VEXDO-192694 format. One record per residue: residue number from 1; x, y, z negated of N, C-alpha, C in turn. Coordinates in Angstrom, 1 decimal, padded with zeros to 4 digits. Each point is the difference from the previous one (the first is absolute). Last residue first. Layout:
# VEXDO-192694
num  n.c1  n.c2  n.c3  ca.c1  ca.c2  ca.c3  c.c1  c.c2  c.c3
NUM  X  Y  Z  X  Y  Z  X  Y  Z $
...
//
This chain:
# VEXDO-192694
num  n.c1  n.c2  n.c3  ca.c1  ca.c2  ca.c3  c.c1  c.c2  c.c3
306  062.3  042.5  039.5  -001.2  -000.8  000.3  -001.1  000.4  -000.9 $
305  004.2  001.9  -000.6  -000.6  000.5  001.2  -001.3  -000.7  000.4 $
304  002.6  -001.3  -003.8  -000.7  001.2  -000.3  -000.7  000.5  001.3 $
303  002.7  -003.8  000.3  -001.3  -000.3  -000.8  -000.8  001.3  -000.2 $
302  004.2  000.3  002.1  -000.9  -000.6  000.9  -001.3  -000.3  -000.8 $
301  003.5  004.0  -000.9  -000.4  -001.3  -000.6  -001.1  -000.6  000.8 $
300  003.6  003.3  002.1  -001.3  000.0  -000.6  -000.3  -001.4  -000.5 $
299  004.7  003.2  001.1  -000.7  -001.2  000.1  -001.4  000.1  -000.7 $
298  003.8  003.2  000.3  -001.3  000.2  000.7  -000.8  -001.2  000.2 $
297  004.3  -000.1  -002.2  -000.8  001.0  -000.6  -001.3  000.2  000.6 $
296  002.5  -004.8  000.3  000.1  001.4  000.5  -000.9  000.9  -000.7 $
295  002.1  -004.5  -002.2  -001.2  000.5  000.6  000.2  001.4  000.5 $
294  003.5  -004.2  -000.8  -000.3  001.4  -000.4  -001.2  000.5  000.8 $
293  002.3  -005.1  -001.6  -000.6  000.9  001.1  -000.4  001.3  -000.6 $
292  004.2  -002.9  -001.9  -001.4  000.1  -000.1  -000.6  000.9  001.0 $
291  004.6  -002.3  001.2  -000.4  000.9  -001.0  -001.6  000.0  -000.1 $
290  002.9  -004.4  001.6  -000.5  001.3  000.5  -000.5  000.9  -001.1 $
289  001.8  -004.6  -000.6  001.0  000.9  000.4  -000.5  001.4  000.5 $
288  -002.3  -003.4  -003.8  000.3  000.0  001.4  001.0  001.1  000.3 $
287  -003.5  000.5  -004.1  000.8  -001.1  000.4  000.3  000.1  001.5 $
286  -000.8  003.8  -003.9  -000.6  -000.5  001.3  000.9  -001.1  000.5 $
285  -001.1  001.8  -005.3  001.0  -000.1  001.1  -000.7  -000.6  001.2 $
284  -002.7  003.0  -003.7  000.6  -001.4  000.2  000.9  000.0  001.3 $
283  -000.3  004.6  -002.6  -001.0  -000.9  000.6  000.6  -001.3  000.3 $
282  001.8  002.9  -004.2  000.1  000.0  001.5  -001.1  -000.9  000.6 $
281  001.6  001.1  -004.8  -001.2  000.7  000.5  000.1  000.2  001.5 $
280  003.1  -002.4  -003.0  000.4  001.3  000.6  -001.1  000.7  000.6 $
279  -000.6  -004.4  -001.9  000.5  000.9  -001.0  000.5  001.3  000.4 $
278  -001.7  -003.1  003.2  -001.0  000.3  -000.9  000.5  001.0  -001.1 $
277  003.0  -001.7  003.1  -000.8  001.0  000.6  -001.2  000.4  -000.9 $
276  002.9  -003.5  -001.4  000.7  001.3  000.0  -000.9  001.1  000.6 $
275  -001.5  -004.5  000.0  000.0  000.6  -001.4  000.6  001.4  000.1 $
274  -000.2  -002.5  004.0  -001.3  000.3  -000.4  000.0  000.8  -001.4 $
273  004.1  -001.7  001.8  -000.5  001.2  000.8  -001.4  000.4  -000.5 $
272  001.9  -003.8  -001.9  000.7  001.2  -000.5  -000.5  001.2  000.8 $
271  -001.5  -004.3  001.3  -000.6  000.4  -001.2  000.6  001.3  -000.6 $
270  001.8  -001.9  003.9  -001.3  000.5  000.3  -000.7  000.5  -001.3 $
269  004.2  -002.1  -000.4  000.1  001.3  000.7  -001.3  000.6  000.2 $
268  000.3  -004.4  -002.0  000.3  001.1  -000.9  000.1  001.4  000.8 $
267  -000.7  -004.8  001.6  -001.2  001.0  -000.1  000.3  001.2  -000.8 $
266  003.1  -003.7  000.6  -000.4  000.4  001.3  -001.1  001.0  000.1 $
265  001.4  -002.0  -004.2  001.0  000.9  000.6  -000.3  000.5  001.4 $
264  -003.8  -001.3  -003.6  000.9  -000.7  000.8  001.0  001.0  000.7 $
263  -002.5  001.1  -004.7  -000.2  000.1  001.5  001.1  -000.7  000.7 $
262  -002.7  001.4  -004.9  001.0  -001.0  000.4  -000.2  -000.1  001.5 $
261  -001.4  004.2  -003.7  -000.2  -000.9  001.2  001.1  -001.0  000.0 $
260  -000.5  002.9  -003.7  -001.2  000.4  000.8  -000.3  -000.9  001.1 $
259  002.6  -000.9  -005.0  000.2  000.3  001.4  -001.3  000.4  000.6 $
258  000.2  -001.3  -004.5  001.3  000.7  000.1  000.3  000.4  001.4 $
257  -004.0  -002.5  -002.0  000.0  001.4  000.1  001.3  000.7  000.1 $
256  -001.3  -004.8  -000.1  000.1  000.6  -001.3  000.2  001.5  000.0 $
255  -000.2  -002.9  003.9  -001.2  -000.4  -000.7  000.0  000.7  -001.4 $
254  003.8  000.7  002.7  -001.2  000.6  000.7  -001.3  -000.3  -000.8 $
253  004.0  -002.1  -001.3  000.0  001.4  -000.4  -001.1  000.7  000.6 $
252  000.6  -004.4  001.3  -000.4  000.0  -001.5  000.0  001.5  -000.4 $
251  001.5  -000.9  004.4  -001.5  -000.3  -000.1  -000.5  000.1  -001.5 $
250  004.7  000.5  001.0  -000.8  001.1  000.4  -001.5  -000.2  -000.2 $
249  003.4  -002.4  -003.3  -000.1  000.0  001.4  -001.1  001.1  000.4 $
248  001.2  -001.2  -004.6  000.9  000.9  000.7  000.0  -000.1  001.5 $
247  -002.2  -004.1  -002.2  000.3  001.2  -000.8  001.1  000.8  000.7 $
246  -002.2  -004.4  001.1  000.0  001.2  000.9  000.4  001.3  -000.7 $
245  -001.9  -003.6  -003.2  000.6  -000.3  001.3  -000.1  001.2  000.9 $
244  000.5  000.7  -005.3  -001.0  -000.5  001.0  000.6  -000.2  001.3 $
243  003.0  -000.4  -004.5  -000.6  001.1  000.8  -001.0  -000.7  001.0 $
242  001.5  -001.6  -005.1  000.2  -000.4  001.4  -000.8  001.1  000.9 $
241  002.2  001.0  -005.0  -001.1  -000.5  000.7  000.3  -000.3  001.5 $
240  002.7  002.4  -003.5  -000.3  -001.3  -000.5  -001.2  -000.7  000.6 $
239  002.3  004.5  000.5  -001.3  -000.1  -000.5  -000.4  -001.4  -000.5 $
238  004.4  000.9  001.8  -000.3  001.1  -000.9  -001.4  -000.2  -000.7 $
237  001.6  -003.0  003.4  000.8  -000.1  -001.2  -000.4  001.0  -001.0 $
236  -002.0  000.4  004.2  -000.5  -001.2  -000.7  000.8  -000.2  -001.3 $
235  001.5  003.4  002.8  -001.3  000.4  -000.6  -000.6  -001.2  -000.8 $
234  004.0  -000.7  002.5  000.2  000.9  -001.1  -001.3  000.4  -000.8 $
233  -000.2  -002.6  004.0  000.5  -000.8  -001.1  000.3  000.9  -001.2 $
232  -001.5  002.1  004.0  -001.1  -000.8  -000.6  000.6  -000.8  -001.2 $
231  002.4  004.7  001.3  -000.2  -001.3  000.6  -001.1  -000.8  -000.8 $
230  000.0  005.4  000.0  000.8  -001.1  -000.5  -000.4  -001.3  000.7 $
229  -002.2  003.6  002.0  001.2  000.6  -000.6  000.9  -001.1  -000.5 $
228  -003.3  -000.4  004.5  000.0  000.0  -001.5  001.2  000.7  -000.6 $
227  -002.2  -002.6  004.7  000.1  001.4  -000.5  -000.1  -000.1  -001.5 $
226  000.4  -003.1  004.9  000.3  000.0  -001.4  000.1  001.4  -000.5 $
225  -003.0  -001.7  004.3  001.2  000.6  -000.4  000.1  -000.1  -001.5 $
224  -003.6  -001.6  003.1  000.9  -000.9  -000.8  001.3  000.6  -000.4 $
223  -002.4  002.7  003.8  -000.5  -001.2  -000.7  001.1  -000.8  -000.7 $
222  000.5  005.3  000.4  000.0  -001.1  001.0  -000.5  -001.2  -000.7 $
221  -001.4  005.0  -001.6  001.0  -001.0  -000.2  -000.2  -001.0  001.2 $
220  -001.3  005.4  -001.9  -000.3  -001.1  000.9  001.1  -001.0  -000.2 $
219  -002.2  004.8  -002.4  001.0  -001.2  -000.1  -000.5  -001.1  000.9 $
218  -000.7  005.7  -000.6  -000.5  -001.3  000.5  001.0  -001.0  -000.1 $
217  001.2  004.0  -001.7  -001.5  000.3  000.0  -000.8  -001.2  000.5 $
216  004.8  -000.9  -002.4  -000.6  000.5  001.2  -001.5  000.4  -000.2 $
215  003.7  -001.8  -003.0  -000.5  001.3  -000.1  -000.7  000.5  001.2 $
214  002.7  -004.1  -001.0  -001.3  -000.1  -000.6  -000.7  001.4  -000.2 $
213  004.5  -000.8  001.7  -000.8  -001.0  000.7  -001.4  -000.1  -000.5 $
212  003.6  002.9  -001.9  -000.7  000.5  001.2  -000.9  -001.0  000.7 $
211  001.5  -001.5  -004.7  000.1  001.4  000.4  -000.7  000.3  001.3 $
210  000.5  -004.4  -002.2  -000.3  000.9  -001.1  000.1  001.5  000.4 $
209  001.0  -003.5  003.1  -001.4  -000.1  -000.4  -000.3  001.0  -001.1 $
208  004.4  -000.3  001.1  -000.7  000.6  001.2  -001.5  -000.1  -000.3 $
207  003.1  -001.9  -003.1  -000.2  001.4  -000.2  -000.7  000.7  001.2 $
206  -000.7  -005.2  000.0  000.9  000.8  -000.9  -000.4  001.4  000.0 $
205  -001.6  -002.8  004.3  000.1  -000.3  -001.4  000.9  001.0  -000.7 $
204  -002.3  -002.0  004.9  000.2  001.4  -000.6  -000.1  -000.2  -001.5 $
203  001.1  -003.3  004.7  -000.5  000.2  -001.3  000.1  001.5  -000.4 $
202  -002.4  -000.8  003.7  000.7  -001.1  -000.9  001.5  000.1  000.1 $
201  -003.4  004.3  000.5  000.3  -001.2  000.7  000.7  -000.9  -000.9 $
200  -003.3  004.7  000.0  000.8  -000.9  -000.8  000.2  -001.3  000.8 $
199  -001.3  005.3  001.2  -000.2  -001.4  000.4  001.0  -000.9  -000.7 $
198  -002.2  005.3  -000.8  001.0  -001.0  -000.2  -000.5  -001.4  000.5 $
197  -000.9  005.8  000.5  -000.5  -001.4  000.1  001.1  -001.0  -000.1 $
196  -001.5  005.5  -000.8  001.1  -000.9  -000.2  -000.5  -001.4  000.0 $
195  -001.7  005.3  001.7  -000.2  -001.4  -000.4  001.3  -000.7  -000.1 $
194  -000.7  005.4  -000.9  000.3  -001.0  001.1  -000.2  -001.4  -000.5 $
193  -000.1  004.6  -002.3  -001.2  -000.5  000.6  000.1  -001.0  001.1 $
192  003.3  002.2  -003.0  -000.1  000.6  001.3  -001.3  -000.4  000.7 $
191  001.2  -001.8  -004.2  -000.2  001.5  -000.2  -000.2  000.7  001.3 $
190  001.1  -004.6  000.0  -001.3  000.2  -000.5  -000.4  001.5  -000.1 $
189  004.4  -001.2  001.2  -000.9  -000.3  001.1  -001.4  000.3  -000.5 $
188  003.3  000.3  -003.2  000.1  001.1  000.9  -000.9  -000.2  001.2 $
187  000.4  -003.5  -003.0  -000.8  001.0  -000.6  000.1  001.3  000.9 $
186  002.7  -003.6  001.1  -001.3  -000.3  000.3  -001.0  001.0  -000.6 $
185  004.5  000.4  -001.1  -000.1  000.2  001.5  -001.5  -000.3  000.4 $
184  001.3  -000.9  -004.4  -000.1  001.4  000.2  -000.2  000.3  001.5 $
183  000.8  -004.4  -001.2  -001.3  000.4  -000.5  -000.2  001.5  000.2 $
182  004.2  -001.9  001.0  -001.0  -000.2  001.1  -001.4  000.3  -000.5 $
181  003.4  000.5  -003.1  000.3  000.9  001.1  -001.0  -000.2  001.1 $
180  -000.1  -002.8  -003.9  -000.5  001.4  -000.2  000.2  000.9  001.2 $
179  001.8  -004.4  000.5  -001.4  -000.1  -000.3  -000.6  001.4  -000.3 $
178  004.7  -000.7  000.7  -000.8  000.2  001.3  -001.5  -000.1  -000.3 $
177  003.4  -001.0  -003.2  -000.4  001.4  000.0  -000.7  000.3  001.3 $
176  002.0  -004.3  -000.7  -001.2  000.2  -000.7  -000.6  001.4  000.0 $
175  004.3  -000.9  001.9  -001.1  -000.6  000.8  -001.3  000.1  -000.7 $
174  003.7  001.5  -002.4  -000.2  000.9  001.2  -001.1  -000.6  000.9 $
173  001.5  -002.4  -003.7  -001.0  001.0  -000.4  -000.2  000.9  001.1 $
172  002.5  -004.0  001.8  -000.4  000.1  -001.4  -001.1  001.1  -000.2 $
171  002.5  -001.9  004.0  000.0  001.4  -000.2  -000.6  000.3  -001.4 $
170  000.4  -004.4  001.8  001.3  000.6  000.1  000.1  001.5  -000.2 $
169  -004.2  -002.6  000.1  000.8  -000.2  -001.3  001.4  000.6  000.1 $
168  -004.7  001.4  002.5  001.3  -000.6  000.4  000.9  000.0  -001.3 $
167  -005.6  -000.3  -000.1  001.2  000.9  000.1  001.3  -000.7  000.3 $
166  -004.3  -002.6  001.7  000.2  000.8  -001.2  001.1  001.0  000.2 $
165  -001.6  -003.2  003.3  000.1  -000.8  -001.2  000.2  000.8  -001.2 $
164  -002.6  001.2  004.9  001.2  000.1  -000.8  -000.1  -000.9  -001.2 $
163  -002.8  002.7  004.1  000.4  -001.4  -000.1  001.3  000.0  -000.8 $
162  -004.3  003.6  002.1  001.0  -000.4  -001.1  000.3  -001.5  000.2 $
161  -001.8  004.4  003.0  000.0  -001.4  000.0  001.0  -000.5  -001.0 $
160  -002.8  004.9  001.0  001.2  -000.7  -000.5  -000.3  -001.5  000.0 $
159  -001.8  005.1  002.2  -000.3  -001.4  -000.2  001.2  -000.7  -000.4 $
158  -002.1  005.3  000.1  001.2  -000.9  -000.2  -000.5  -001.4  -000.2 $
157  -002.2  004.8  002.6  000.0  -001.0  -001.0  001.3  -000.9  -000.1 $
156  000.1  005.2  001.8  -000.5  -001.3  000.4  -000.1  -001.0  -001.2 $
155  001.8  004.8  000.9  -001.4  -000.1  -000.4  -000.6  -001.3  000.5 $
154  004.7  001.6  000.3  -000.8  -000.2  001.2  -001.5  -000.1  -000.3 $
153  003.1  000.7  -003.5  000.4  001.0  001.0  -000.9  -000.1  001.2 $
152  -000.5  -003.3  -003.4  -000.5  001.3  -000.4  000.3  001.1  001.0 $
151  001.8  -004.3  000.7  -001.5  000.0  000.1  -000.6  001.3  -000.3 $
150  004.6  -000.5  -000.7  -000.3  000.1  001.4  -001.5  000.0  000.2 $
149  001.5  -000.7  -004.4  000.3  001.4  000.5  -000.3  000.2  001.4 $
148  -000.4  -004.4  -001.7  -001.0  000.9  -000.6  000.2  001.4  000.5 $
147  003.3  -003.1  001.2  -001.3  -000.3  000.7  -001.1  000.9  -000.5 $
146  004.2  000.2  -002.2  000.1  000.6  001.4  -001.3  -000.2  000.8 $
145  000.3  -002.1  -004.3  -000.1  001.5  -000.1  000.1  000.7  001.4 $
144  000.6  -004.6  -000.1  -001.4  000.3  -000.3  -000.2  001.5  -000.2 $
143  004.4  -001.6  000.7  -000.8  -000.2  001.2  -001.5  000.4  -000.3 $
142  003.2  000.1  -003.5  000.2  001.1  000.9  -000.9  -000.1  001.2 $
141  000.0  -003.6  -002.9  -000.6  001.1  -000.7  000.1  001.2  000.9 $
140  002.3  -003.8  001.4  -001.5  -000.2  000.2  -000.7  001.2  -000.7 $
139  004.6  -000.1  -000.6  -000.3  000.3  001.4  -001.5  -000.1  000.3 $
138  001.7  -001.3  -004.2  000.0  001.5  000.2  -000.4  000.4  001.4 $
137  -001.8  -004.7  -001.2  001.3  000.6  -000.2  -000.2  001.5  000.0 $
136  -002.9  -004.9  -000.1  -000.2  001.4  -000.1  001.4  000.6  -000.5 $
135  -000.7  -004.7  003.0  000.1  000.6  -001.4  000.0  001.5  000.0 $
134  -000.5  -003.8  003.4  -000.8  001.2  000.0  000.1  000.8  -001.3 $
133  002.6  -004.0  001.2  -001.3  -000.2  -000.7  -000.9  001.2  -000.1 $
132  004.2  000.0  002.3  000.2  -000.2  -001.4  -001.3  -000.1  -000.7 $
131  -000.8  000.6  004.7  001.1  000.7  -000.5  000.1  -000.1  -001.5 $
130  -003.6  -001.9  002.4  001.2  -000.7  000.4  001.3  000.7  -000.4 $
129  -004.5  001.7  -000.6  000.4  -001.0  -001.1  001.3  -000.7  000.4 $
128  -002.0  005.0  001.2  000.5  -001.2  000.7  000.5  -001.0  -001.0 $
127  -003.7  004.4  000.3  001.0  -000.7  -000.8  000.4  -001.2  000.7 $
126  -002.2  004.8  001.8  -000.1  -001.5  000.0  001.2  -000.5  -000.7 $
125  -003.1  004.8  001.1  001.2  -000.5  -000.7  -000.2  -001.5  -000.1 $
124  -002.3  004.3  003.1  000.0  -001.3  -000.5  001.4  -000.3  -000.7 $
123  -003.6  004.2  001.9  001.4  -000.3  -000.3  -000.1  -001.4  -000.7 $
122  -003.5  002.3  003.9  000.3  -000.5  -001.4  001.5  000.1  -000.2 $
121  -004.3  001.4  003.8  001.3  000.1  -000.5  000.2  -000.4  -001.4 $
120  -003.3  -001.7  004.0  -000.1  000.7  -001.3  001.4  000.1  -000.5 $
119  -001.5  -002.4  004.0  000.0  001.4  000.2  -000.1  000.8  -001.2 $
118  000.5  -004.7  -000.2  -001.4  000.3  000.5  -000.1  001.5  000.2 $
117  004.1  -000.3  -002.3  -000.8  -001.3  000.1  -001.4  000.3  000.4 $
116  005.2  002.7  000.1  -001.4  000.0  000.0  -000.5  -001.5  000.1 $
115  004.6  002.5  -002.3  -000.5  -000.3  001.3  -001.6  000.0  -000.1 $
114  005.1  -000.3  -003.2  -001.2  000.8  000.3  -000.5  -000.3  001.5 $
113  003.3  -002.5  -004.3  -000.3  000.5  001.4  -001.2  000.8  000.1 $
112  003.8  -002.9  -003.5  -001.0  001.0  000.1  -000.1  000.5  001.4 $
111  002.0  -004.6  -003.0  000.0  000.8  001.2  -001.1  001.0  -000.1 $
110  003.0  -003.3  -003.7  -001.2  000.7  000.4  000.3  000.9  001.3 $
109  003.3  -002.7  -002.6  -001.2  -000.8  000.0  -001.3  000.7  000.4 $
108  005.0  001.3  002.0  -000.4  -000.5  -001.4  -001.4  -000.6  000.2 $
107  002.7  001.2  003.8  000.8  000.6  -001.0  -000.4  -000.5  -001.4 $
106  -000.5  -003.1  004.4  -000.6  001.1  -000.6  000.9  000.6  -001.1 $
105  000.5  -004.2  002.6  000.2  001.1  000.9  -000.6  001.3  -000.5 $
104  000.4  -004.7  -001.9  -001.3  000.6  000.4  000.1  001.1  001.1 $
103  003.8  -002.5  -001.8  -001.0  -001.0  000.2  -001.2  000.6  000.6 $
102  003.6  002.8  -001.3  000.4  -000.8  001.1  -001.1  -001.0  000.4 $
101  -000.6  002.5  -003.9  000.0  000.9  001.2  000.3  -000.8  001.3 $
100  000.5  -002.2  -004.2  -001.4  000.3  000.3  -000.2  000.8  001.3 $
99  004.4  -000.7  -001.6  -000.6  -001.3  000.5  -001.5  000.2  000.4 $
98  002.2  003.6  -002.2  000.6  -000.2  001.4  -000.6  -001.2  000.6 $
97  -001.1  000.8  -004.5  -000.6  001.0  000.9  000.4  -000.2  001.5 $
96  002.1  -002.5  -003.3  -001.4  -000.5  000.2  -000.7  001.0  000.9 $
95  004.3  001.2  -001.4  000.1  -001.1  001.0  -001.4  -000.6  000.3 $
94  000.4  003.4  -003.3  000.3  000.6  001.4  000.0  -001.1  001.0 $
93  -000.4  -001.2  -004.5  -001.2  000.5  000.5  000.2  000.6  001.4 $
92  003.1  -004.0  -001.7  -000.2  001.5  -000.2  -001.3  000.4  000.6 $
91  000.4  -005.0  -001.7  000.5  000.8  001.0  -000.1  001.5  -000.4 $
90  -001.3  -003.2  -003.0  000.8  -000.9  000.8  000.7  000.7  001.1 $
89  -001.5  003.4  -002.8  -000.3  -001.3  -000.6  000.9  -001.0  000.7 $
88  000.0  005.7  -000.6  000.5  -001.2  000.6  -000.5  -001.2  -000.8 $
87  -000.4  005.9  000.7  -000.6  -001.3  -000.5  000.7  -001.1  000.7 $
86  000.2  005.2  -000.5  001.2  -000.9  000.3  -000.4  -001.4  -000.4 $
85  -003.0  003.9  -000.1  000.5  -000.7  -001.2  001.2  -000.9  000.2 $
84  -002.1  002.6  003.6  000.3  000.9  -001.1  000.5  -000.6  -001.3 $
83  -000.6  -001.2  005.3  000.5  -000.8  -001.2  000.3  000.9  -001.2 $
82  -001.0  003.0  004.0  000.2  -001.5  000.1  000.6  -000.6  -001.3 $
81  -003.4  004.4  000.7  001.4  -000.4  -000.3  000.1  -001.5  000.1 $
80  -003.8  001.9  003.1  000.4  000.2  -001.4  001.5  -000.4  -000.2 $
79  -002.8  002.1  004.4  000.8  -001.1  -000.5  000.4  000.2  -001.4 $
78  -004.5  001.8  002.8  001.3  000.4  -000.6  000.7  -001.3  -000.5 $
77  -003.4  -000.1  004.2  000.0  -000.3  -001.5  001.4  000.4  -000.6 $
76  -003.3  000.9  004.8  001.3  -000.1  -000.6  -000.2  -000.1  -001.5 $
75  -003.5  -001.8  003.7  000.2  001.2  -000.8  001.3  -000.2  -000.8 $
74  -001.8  -002.1  005.0  000.5  -000.2  -001.4  000.2  001.3  -000.7 $
73  -003.5  -001.1  004.0  001.2  000.7  -000.2  000.4  -000.2  -001.5 $
72  -003.1  -002.9  004.0  000.1  000.7  -001.3  001.3  000.7  -000.1 $
71  -003.3  -003.6  003.3  000.9  001.2  000.0  -000.1  000.7  -001.3 $
70  -002.4  -004.0  001.9  001.2  -000.3  -000.7  001.0  001.2  -000.1 $
69  -004.7  000.0  001.7  001.1  -000.3  001.0  001.3  -000.4  -000.6 $
68  -003.0  002.0  -003.6  -000.5  -000.1  001.4  001.2  -000.2  001.0 $
67  000.7  -001.6  -005.1  -000.2  001.2  000.8  -000.4  -000.3  001.4 $
66  000.7  -003.7  -003.0  -000.9  000.9  -000.6  -000.3  001.2  000.9 $
65  003.2  -003.5  001.0  -001.3  -000.5  000.2  -001.1  001.1  -000.5 $
64  004.6  000.9  -000.6  -000.3  -000.1  001.5  -001.4  -000.4  000.2 $
63  001.6  000.0  -004.4  -000.2  001.4  000.5  -000.4  -000.1  001.5 $
62  001.2  -004.0  -002.1  -001.3  000.4  -000.4  -000.3  001.4  000.5 $
61  004.2  -001.8  000.9  -001.0  -000.7  000.8  -001.4  000.5  -000.5 $
60  003.6  001.5  -002.5  000.0  000.7  001.4  -001.0  -000.7  000.9 $
59  000.6  -001.9  -004.3  -000.5  001.4  -000.1  -000.1  000.6  001.3 $
58  -000.3  -005.4  -000.3  001.0  001.1  -000.3  -000.6  001.4  000.1 $
57  -002.4  -004.7  -001.6  000.2  000.8  001.2  000.9  001.1  -000.3 $
56  -002.0  -005.2  -002.1  000.7  001.3  -000.1  000.2  000.7  001.4 $
55  -004.2  -003.2  -000.4  001.4  -000.2  -000.2  000.7  001.4  -000.2 $
54  -005.1  -002.1  -000.7  000.7  001.2  000.4  001.5  -000.2  -000.4 $
53  -004.3  -003.5  001.5  001.0  000.3  -001.0  000.9  001.2  000.4 $
52  -003.8  -002.3  002.4  000.0  001.4  -000.4  000.9  000.3  -001.2 $
51  -000.7  -004.2  002.7  -000.6  000.0  -001.3  -000.1  001.5  -000.6 $
50  001.4  -001.1  004.6  -000.7  -001.2  -000.4  -000.7  000.2  -001.3 $
49  003.0  003.2  002.1  -001.2  -000.1  000.8  -000.9  -001.2  -000.3 $
48  003.5  003.1  -003.1  -000.2  -001.3  000.6  -001.3  -000.1  000.8 $
47  002.9  004.5  -000.7  -001.1  -000.7  -000.7  -000.2  -001.3  000.8 $
46  003.1  003.6  001.2  000.5  -001.0  -000.9  -001.1  -000.6  -000.9 $
45  -001.0  003.0  003.7  000.6  000.7  -001.2  000.4  -000.9  -001.1 $
44  -001.6  -001.1  004.6  -001.0  000.0  -001.1  000.5  000.5  -001.3 $
43  002.8  -000.2  003.8  -001.2  000.7  000.5  -001.1  000.0  -001.0 $
42  003.9  -002.5  -000.9  000.3  001.4  -000.1  -001.2  000.8  000.5 $
41  -000.3  -004.7  000.3  000.0  000.4  -001.4  000.3  001.5  -000.1 $
40  000.2  -001.9  004.2  -001.4  -000.1  -000.4  -000.1  000.5  -001.5 $
39  004.3  -000.5  001.8  -000.7  001.1  000.7  -001.4  000.1  -000.5 $
38  002.6  -003.7  -001.5  000.5  001.3  -000.6  -000.7  001.2  000.6 $
37  -002.2  -004.9  -000.6  000.9  000.6  000.9  000.3  001.4  -000.4 $
36  -001.4  -003.9  -003.4  -000.5  001.1  000.7  001.1  000.6  000.9 $
35  -001.6  -004.6  -003.1  001.1  000.6  000.7  -000.6  001.0  000.9 $
34  -002.0  -001.8  -004.8  -000.2  000.1  001.4  001.2  000.6  000.6 $
33  -001.0  -000.8  -004.8  000.9  -000.8  000.7  -000.1  000.0  001.5 $
32  -002.4  002.4  -003.8  -000.6  -001.2  000.6  000.9  -000.8  000.8 $
31  001.7  003.7  -002.7  -001.3  -000.4  -000.6  -000.5  -001.3  000.5 $
30  003.9  002.4  001.6  000.3  -000.5  -001.3  -001.3  -000.6  -000.7 $
29  001.3  000.2  005.4  -000.8  000.7  -001.0  000.2  -000.6  -001.4 $
28  003.5  000.1  004.2  -000.9  -000.9  -000.7  -000.7  000.8  -001.1 $
27  002.3  001.3  005.0  000.0  000.3  -001.5  -001.1  -000.9  -000.6 $
26  003.1  000.5  005.0  -001.1  -000.5  -000.8  000.2  000.3  -001.5 $
25  003.3  001.2  003.3  -001.2  000.2  000.8  -001.3  -000.4  -000.8 $
24  004.9  -000.3  -001.1  -000.8  001.1  -000.6  -001.3  000.3  000.8 $
23  003.8  -003.1  001.1  -000.7  -000.5  -001.2  -000.9  001.0  -000.6 $
22  001.5  -000.7  005.4  000.3  000.7  -001.2  -000.8  -000.5  -001.2 $
21  001.3  -003.0  004.3  -001.1  000.8  -000.5  000.4  000.7  -001.3 $
20  003.4  -001.6  004.1  -000.5  -000.3  -001.3  -001.1  000.9  -000.5 $
19  001.5  -001.3  005.2  000.1  000.9  -001.1  -000.6  -000.5  -001.3 $
18  002.4  -002.2  004.7  -001.2  000.0  -000.9  000.3  000.9  -001.1 $
17  003.0  -001.2  003.7  -000.6  001.3  000.0  -001.2  000.1  -001.0 $
16  002.5  -004.1  000.7  001.0  001.0  -000.4  -000.6  001.4  000.0 $
15  -002.7  -003.7  001.4  000.5  -000.3  -001.3  001.0  001.1  -000.5 $
14  -001.7  000.1  004.4  -001.1  000.4  -001.0  000.5  -000.3  -001.4 $
13  002.8  -001.2  003.6  -000.1  001.5  -000.1  -001.0  000.4  -001.1 $
12  000.4  -004.6  001.1  001.2  000.5  -000.7  -000.1  001.5  -000.2 $
11  -003.3  -002.0  002.6  -000.1  -000.4  -001.4  001.1  000.5  -000.8 $
10  000.1  000.8  004.7  -001.0  000.8  -000.7  -000.2  -000.3  -001.5 $
9  003.0  -002.8  002.6  000.5  001.4  -000.2  -001.1  000.9  -000.6 $
8  -001.2  -004.5  001.0  001.0  000.0  -001.0  000.5  001.5  -000.2 $
7  -003.4  -000.9  003.4  -000.4  -000.3  -001.4  001.1  000.2  -001.0 $
6  000.3  000.9  004.9  -001.4  000.3  -000.4  -000.3  -000.2  -001.4 $
5  004.4  -000.9  001.8  -000.4  001.4  000.2  -001.4  000.3  -000.5 $
4  001.5  -004.4  -000.2  000.8  000.8  -000.8  -000.3  001.4  000.1 $
3  -002.2  -003.2  002.7  -000.5  000.1  -001.3  000.9  000.8  -001.0 $
2  000.3  001.4  005.1  -000.2  -001.3  -000.6  -000.4  000.1  -001.4 $
1  000.6  002.7  005.2  -000.4  000.1  -001.4  -000.1  -001.4  -000.6 $
//
């Protein structure tokens, strides 16, 4: 054995076998600039562990975190007519849909699923902002109607997570018509005596805010979420005044009575379980994996016996 065998050869082998570190292992927080390891960030539901900034989260990831064990069943949504206006700007509407589907792996901007949270059955509808800005389309309208009908059939509450820039411009008036359609769907829930809870996430704007996103029996929002109808600059130009700091943010709306709660994303599931069981006149949820203890019929109360 000599220095070539002991040193040179292992060094050369290590150079050629060295692996490059993938560039997607770390994510930089938009708020504080902290570099976050991707697994740690995913475990914290895309909430910065340093400053609690809430980063975007995909609809399917939110559903997996929401339902017990990440288990849920998707609810079928009727397919609307594709490109009813034959709309074209810089690209054809059909091409934009294809690109969005390839990018996200989803059919459209909303997912509907059923399952249990804290052993409490619900139907959930989640808007995906990564699909064309979560824009309200005919598909989204169909999804909310399907969610409401499924909730009524199962006698379960409906929980909706909103995230949208407004109605989808490529569908014109047909996109705007989803405002009354979804309002009627929510009214069906109310007539059935079932709770409708909305969790407003960043951002929730435009016609979505003017319809189903503000009709909940309970309105919850994630911290610092942008919530409003028209943009701040449009409002300032209309009224000719400077808007207050934090206007249209979740905390401002909470202080002015537009919301019931502002809840951190990692705490929303537990809070939903508590609220839903209260509205459904059910006992508090039992934490842990074991079922609640059952007292035998022949058991004698120790205190009474003494």
